[in-house]
C-alpha angles and dihedrals in degrees: 000000000000119000118240122245126195132228111246091215106047101011093233120148114264125184117247095248096056118099097199139026114265092211105047102008095237116157093205107100120176118218118220091223098059092082093048092048089052092051094047092048092046091051090047091052092047090052092049091049092047091050094047091051091046093052091043092052092044092053095046100048114117113239111226111241113230115216117228123229090250091057092051092049091048092051092050089049093052095046093046096057 
C-alpha cells in the first residue's frame, strides 16, 4: 500500500511515485510524513532542553551547610564573653 501525497498547488491526492501533479502540473508534492517528523523532532528537542536545564540546576544548587553542635557551642561561648 502506497501512502498518498498531496499537491501543494491544488491539494489533490497524488501517488507517492509521481513527480508532478496530473491535474495542474505542479512539481511541488507534499509528503504526509513531514508534519509528523517535525512534531517528533520538536518533542525530542524539548526533552533534551528540559533535561539539560534539569541537570544544570541540579549541579548548581547550593548545599546547605549544617552546623555541628561544637560550632554552635563555640559561637555561644564567643558571644557570651
